[in-house]
BAFIMAR-329446 format. One line per field, with one value per residue (C-alpha): residue number from 1; residue in three letters; x, y, z. Coordinates in nm, 2 decimals, m for minus. Layout:
BEGIN
i c(NUM|...);
aa c(ALA|...);
px c(X|...);
py c(Y|...);
pz c(Z|...);
***
This chain:
BEGIN
i c(1|2|3|4|5|6|7|8|9|10|11|12|13|14|15|16|17|18|19|20|21|22|23|24|25|26|27|28|29|30|31|32|33|34|35|36|37|38|39|40|41|42|43|44|45|46|47|48|49|50|51|52|53|54|55|56|57|58|59|60|61|62|63|64|65|66|67|68|69|70|71|72|73|74|75|76|77|78|79|80|81|82|83|84|85|86|87|88|89|90|91|92|93|94|95|96|97|98|99|100|101|102|103|104|105|106|107|108|109|110|111|112|113|114|115|116|117|118|119|120|121|122|123|124|125|126|127|128|129|130|131|132|133|134|135|136|137|138|139|140|141|142|143|144|145|146|147|148|149|150|151|152|153|154|155|156|157|158|159|160|161|162|163|164|165|166|167|168|169|170|171|172|173|174|175|176|177|178|179|180|181|182|183|184|185|186|187|188|189|190|191|192|193|194|195|196|197|198|199|200|201|202|203|204|205|206|207|208|209|210|211|212|213|214|215|216|217|218|219|220|221|222|223|224|225|226|227|228|229|230|231|232|233|234|235|236|237|238|239|240|241|242|243|244|245|246|247|248|249|250|251|252|253|254|255|256|257|258|259|260|261|262|263|264|265|266|267|268|269|270|271|272|273|274|275|276|277|278|279|280|281|282|283|284|285|286|287|288|289|290|291|292|293|294|295|296|297);
aa c(UNK|UNK|UNK|UNK|UNK|UNK|UNK|UNK|UNK|UNK|UNK|UNK|UNK|UNK|UNK|UNK|UNK|UNK|UNK|UNK|UNK|UNK|UNK|UNK|UNK|UNK|UNK|UNK|UNK|UNK|UNK|UNK|UNK|UNK|UNK|UNK|UNK|UNK|UNK|UNK|UNK|UNK|UNK|UNK|UNK|UNK|UNK|UNK|UNK|UNK|UNK|UNK|UNK|UNK|UNK|UNK|UNK|UNK|UNK|UNK|UNK|UNK|UNK|UNK|UNK|UNK|UNK|UNK|UNK|UNK|UNK|UNK|UNK|UNK|UNK|UNK|UNK|UNK|UNK|UNK|UNK|UNK|UNK|UNK|UNK|UNK|UNK|UNK|UNK|UNK|UNK|UNK|UNK|UNK|UNK|UNK|UNK|UNK|UNK|UNK|UNK|UNK|UNK|UNK|UNK|UNK|UNK|UNK|UNK|UNK|UNK|UNK|UNK|UNK|UNK|UNK|UNK|UNK|UNK|UNK|UNK|UNK|UNK|UNK|UNK|UNK|UNK|UNK|UNK|UNK|UNK|UNK|UNK|UNK|UNK|UNK|UNK|UNK|UNK|UNK|UNK|UNK|UNK|UNK|UNK|UNK|UNK|UNK|UNK|UNK|UNK|UNK|UNK|UNK|UNK|UNK|UNK|UNK|UNK|UNK|UNK|UNK|UNK|UNK|UNK|UNK|UNK|UNK|UNK|UNK|UNK|UNK|UNK|UNK|UNK|UNK|UNK|UNK|UNK|UNK|UNK|UNK|UNK|UNK|UNK|UNK|UNK|UNK|UNK|UNK|UNK|UNK|UNK|UNK|UNK|UNK|UNK|UNK|UNK|UNK|UNK|UNK|UNK|UNK|UNK|UNK|UNK|UNK|UNK|UNK|UNK|UNK|UNK|UNK|UNK|UNK|UNK|UNK|UNK|UNK|UNK|UNK|UNK|UNK|UNK|UNK|UNK|UNK|UNK|UNK|UNK|UNK|UNK|UNK|UNK|UNK|UNK|UNK|UNK|UNK|UNK|UNK|UNK|UNK|UNK|UNK|UNK|UNK|UNK|UNK|UNK|UNK|UNK|UNK|UNK|UNK|UNK|UNK|UNK|UNK|UNK|UNK|UNK|UNK|UNK|UNK|UNK|UNK|UNK|UNK|UNK|UNK|UNK|UNK|UNK|UNK|UNK|UNK|UNK|UNK|UNK|UNK|UNK|UNK|UNK|UNK|UNK|UNK|UNK|UNK|UNK|UNK|UNK|UNK|UNK|UNK|UNK);
px c(m0.91|m0.94|m0.97|m0.56|m0.40|m0.22|0.06|0.25|0.61|0.59|0.30|0.45|0.16|0.12|0.16|m0.09|m0.34|m0.34|m0.42|m0.70|m0.79|m0.82|m0.89|m1.25|m1.26|m1.28|m0.99|m0.88|m0.50|m0.28|0.00|0.18|0.54|0.76|1.08|0.92|0.77|0.54|0.41|0.27|0.16|m0.05|m0.19|m0.27|m0.44|m0.69|m0.75|m0.75|m0.44|m0.15|0.15|0.48|0.77|0.97|0.98|0.97|0.64|0.50|0.61|0.41|0.11|0.00|0.02|0.08|0.27|0.30|0.63|0.65|0.93|1.16|1.45|1.74|1.87|1.53|1.45|1.72|1.70|1.41|1.46|1.83|1.97|2.05|1.89|1.52|1.36|1.06|1.30|1.23|0.96|0.84|0.79|0.49|0.44|0.34|0.55|0.44|0.71|0.57|0.85|1.00|1.36|1.65|1.50|1.84|1.72|1.36|1.59|1.75|1.46|1.31|1.62|1.68|1.20|1.28|1.50|1.32|1.01|0.88|0.73|0.77|0.58|0.64|0.35|0.46|0.27|0.24|0.02|0.02|m0.14|m0.50|m0.49|m0.36|m0.69|m0.93|m0.82|m0.74|m0.37|m0.19|0.01|0.23|0.36|0.59|0.70|0.54|0.28|0.07|0.15|m0.01|m0.32|m0.38|m0.33|m0.58|m0.88|m0.67|m0.48|m0.81|m0.94|m0.61|m0.65|m0.87|m0.61|m0.43|m0.14|0.09|0.46|0.67|0.94|1.08|1.26|1.08|0.77|1.06|1.19|0.89|0.86|1.18|1.09|0.74|0.89|1.18|0.96|0.76|0.98|1.12|0.81|0.81|1.09|1.00|0.70|0.85|1.13|0.82|0.64|0.92|1.08|0.65|0.69|1.04|0.94|0.57|0.35|0.02|0.03|m0.34|m0.37|m0.01|m0.13|m0.46|m0.27|m0.07|m0.32|m0.44|m0.17|0.14|0.26|m0.04|0.05|m0.07|0.16|0.06|m0.23|m0.20|0.17|0.09|m0.09|0.10|0.42|0.31|0.14|0.42|0.23|0.43|0.28|0.41|0.22|0.59|0.82|1.15|1.36|1.18|1.20|1.62|1.59|1.39|1.61|1.88|1.76|1.63|1.92|2.16|1.93|2.08|2.42|2.38|2.22|2.46|2.20|2.30|2.00|2.05|1.74|1.78|2.08|1.97|1.66|1.82|2.08|1.75|1.66|1.97|2.04|1.72|1.79|2.14|1.93|1.71|1.39|1.40|1.10|0.91|0.63|0.85|0.68|0.92|1.19|0.99|1.17|1.50|1.36|1.19|1.38|1.39|1.27|1.62|1.72|1.38|1.18);
py c(m1.23|m1.60|m1.71|m1.76|m1.97|m1.73|m1.75|m1.46|m1.50|m1.28|m1.26|m1.00|m0.74|m0.60|m0.94|m1.12|m0.86|m0.88|m1.24|m1.20|m0.93|m1.18|m1.40|m1.18|m1.11|m1.47|m1.56|m1.86|m1.85|m2.21|m2.16|m1.93|m1.90|m1.70|m1.68|m1.67|m2.01|m1.98|m1.66|m1.83|m2.14|m1.89|m1.78|m2.11|m2.16|m1.83|m1.84|m2.22|m2.13|m2.41|m2.31|m2.47|m2.50|m2.44|m2.10|m2.39|m2.53|m2.20|m2.09|m2.48|m2.38|m2.09|m1.91|m1.58|m1.51|m1.17|m1.15|m0.90|m0.90|m0.64|m0.53|m0.63|m0.87|m1.09|m1.04|m1.15|m1.43|m1.57|m1.53|m1.70|m1.89|m2.12|m2.36|m2.30|m2.07|m1.90|m1.96|m2.32|m2.41|m2.08|m2.08|m1.87|m1.75|m1.42|m1.25|m0.95|m0.77|m0.54|m0.46|m0.05|m0.21|m0.03|0.01|m0.22|m0.44|m0.49|m0.47|m0.75|m1.01|m0.92|m1.00|m1.39|m1.39|m1.40|m1.64|m1.90|m1.83|m1.59|m1.19|m0.97|m0.64|m0.41|m0.27|m0.07|0.05|0.40|0.29|0.12|m0.14|m0.02|m0.02|m0.28|m0.44|m0.30|m0.28|0.05|0.08|0.28|0.09|0.19|m0.09|m0.07|m0.35|m0.53|m0.36|m0.65|m0.81|m0.52|m0.51|m0.92|m0.88|m0.54|m0.72|m0.86|m0.60|m0.34|m0.58|m0.44|m0.08|0.16|0.40|0.19|0.42|0.28|0.40|0.27|0.04|m0.21|0.02|0.33|0.26|0.17|0.54|0.74|0.51|0.60|0.99|0.97|0.80|1.07|1.38|1.18|1.13|1.51|1.64|1.37|1.47|1.85|1.79|1.63|1.90|2.17|2.00|2.00|2.33|2.50|2.21|2.41|2.71|2.62|2.65|2.44|2.15|2.14|2.46|2.46|2.09|2.30|2.55|2.41|2.21|2.57|2.71|2.63|2.39|2.14|1.82|1.40|1.35|1.61|1.46|1.08|1.18|1.52|1.35|1.00|1.22|1.46|1.14|0.98|0.72|0.53|0.16|0.10|0.14|0.22|0.12|0.36|0.14|0.10|0.44|0.49|0.22|0.43|0.80|0.56|0.44|0.81|0.94|0.70|0.80|1.10|1.12|0.85|1.14|1.40|1.58|1.74|1.70|1.80|1.77|1.39|1.34|1.52|1.29|1.01|1.07|1.11|0.79|0.60|0.79|0.63|0.31|0.29|0.36|0.07|0.23|0.08|m0.13|0.19|0.39|0.65|0.87|0.83|1.09|1.29|1.15|1.31|1.64|1.68|1.81|1.53|1.24|1.12|0.86|0.78|0.60);
pz c(m0.72|m0.77|m0.41|m0.26|0.04|0.23|0.49|0.73|0.83|1.11|1.34|1.61|1.70|1.37|1.14|1.46|1.35|0.98|0.99|1.22|0.99|0.66|0.85|0.96|0.58|0.54|0.34|0.35|0.61|0.57|0.81|1.04|1.12|1.35|1.50|1.83|1.80|2.08|1.89|1.62|1.88|2.02|1.71|1.53|1.81|1.84|1.50|1.44|1.14|1.12|1.30|1.06|1.16|0.87|0.66|0.30|0.56|0.47|0.11|0.06|0.25|0.08|m0.32|m0.12|0.17|0.37|0.59|0.87|1.02|1.24|1.03|0.72|0.88|0.92|0.64|0.43|0.68|0.60|0.25|0.30|m0.03|0.16|0.49|0.57|0.37|0.21|m0.17|m0.14|m0.39|m0.46|m0.79|m0.86|m0.56|m0.45|m0.19|0.00|0.23|0.50|0.73|0.71|0.55|0.37|0.00|m0.15|0.06|m0.05|m0.42|m0.31|m0.21|m0.52|m0.75|m0.51|m0.54|m0.92|m0.91|m0.78|m0.97|m0.78|m0.76|m0.45|m0.40|m0.15|0.11|0.35|0.64|0.70|1.06|1.38|1.55|1.61|1.22|1.13|1.29|1.17|0.83|0.75|0.70|0.53|0.27|0.05|m0.25|m0.53|m0.79|m1.03|m1.16|m1.27|m0.92|m0.74|m0.97|m0.92|m0.48|m0.50|m0.28|m0.16|0.02|m0.03|0.30|0.53|0.38|0.33|0.13|m0.15|m0.31|m0.58|m0.52|m0.78|m0.89|m0.62|m0.36|m0.42|m0.17|0.11|m0.02|0.04|0.45|0.55|0.47|0.66|0.91|0.92|0.95|1.19|1.41|1.36|1.51|1.76|1.89|1.87|2.03|2.35|2.36|2.33|2.55|2.84|2.76|2.86|3.19|3.31|3.29|3.43|3.21|3.17|2.94|2.89|2.78|2.54|2.35|2.35|2.16|1.97|1.82|1.71|1.54|1.35|1.61|1.52|1.40|1.34|1.66|1.88|1.90|1.91|2.11|2.30|2.61|2.68|2.69|2.94|3.15|3.07|2.90|2.71|2.59|2.25|1.94|1.73|1.91|2.04|1.89|1.55|1.59|1.58|1.32|1.07|1.16|1.05|0.74|0.67|0.76|0.55|0.26|0.30|0.30|0.05|m0.18|m0.04|0.21|0.47|0.71|1.03|1.16|1.04|1.22|1.55|1.59|1.51|1.82|2.04|1.95|1.97|2.30|2.46|2.31|2.47|2.82|2.76|2.65|2.32|2.39|2.50|2.27|2.05|2.27|2.51|2.41|2.63|2.88|2.77|2.73|3.07|3.38|3.60|3.40|3.24|3.47|3.69|3.39);
***
């Protein structure tokens, strides 16, 4: 594609590592913005990319603007219909929205962008912080197919597995299902290891057996040892697991389905957040299942 100027709105750990990756790959980064200004200022100093203090300035500085924000409210706020907004002067711009959001929010943002003469694209991420830095994200995209085709070379420097899903909102639906199943698997693994510990079993042995049987899962590889050792450094937070489990559970309710495992998993992560452990990794759900841990972590 023709070289473009790129801005990032939201430079927490995911957004910052995506920006580092694109800069490393030779793309022109022209603006960094974050609601927490010191985050953008620090990354600005590291990368030599201007730190802007308004959303309108981010739009003005770039052709393609990535948004990597926390939730539905934050997404609607940056695309506000009054006050400072990415929509100011947005005609001809491309917005690539990477947060895990309720599907209807992506549809709303697309409508707002279109009204401003811009286009938007979902690029939902099914990966974590190390993959953002190494350019090996699994990206599920939805929206206008021509826009996806246009920015595909840019996205290819962030992802080793690009997947176009379909119409706006569908990538968010798929991402919600991915995280629903992942979170259920995580909670189930925590219960299996917690019960194994209560029975006095060797957990190293138990994890090895799990890995060779029908109990094997990707979560076993990424979270099993951390659950055993109480190593909950955050790659995907419990707070995000609670949010994403809620998105999937609501989709199920809207579809008229009974999803008892999804509901139970949502309650576990809601409980973890209520205990003040939302910032911990999702593996911390094991703190609710291992004997003696609930009030001591």
